[in-house]
C-alpha positions, 0 to 999 in steps of 0.5 A, a space after each residue: 072599827 069604826 067610831 061614831 061622831 059621839 064617840 070621838 067627841 067623848 074621847 076628845 072631851 075626856 082626853 082634853 080634861 085629863 090633860 089640863 094643868 092645875 091652876 090652883 085652888 083652896 087647897 093651894 092657898 098661902 098662910 091663912 093668917 095673912 089673908 085674915 090680917 089683910 081682910 081686916 085691914 080692908 074692913 078697917 080702911 073702908 070704916 075710916 073712909 065711910 066715917 070721914 065722908 060723913 056717911 055714917 
């Protein structure tokens, strides 16, 4: 049985995606409360910098 170039490329692409390791994503995030606290801390620090610089 002979395979064409297209078939070989399709098989290679399929096997390459099947063997990839998971790199994380939204489901693998840490505690949400820590993310919220750090986000609001960044907002407050930015607001303080803007106020001190006289831009507001």
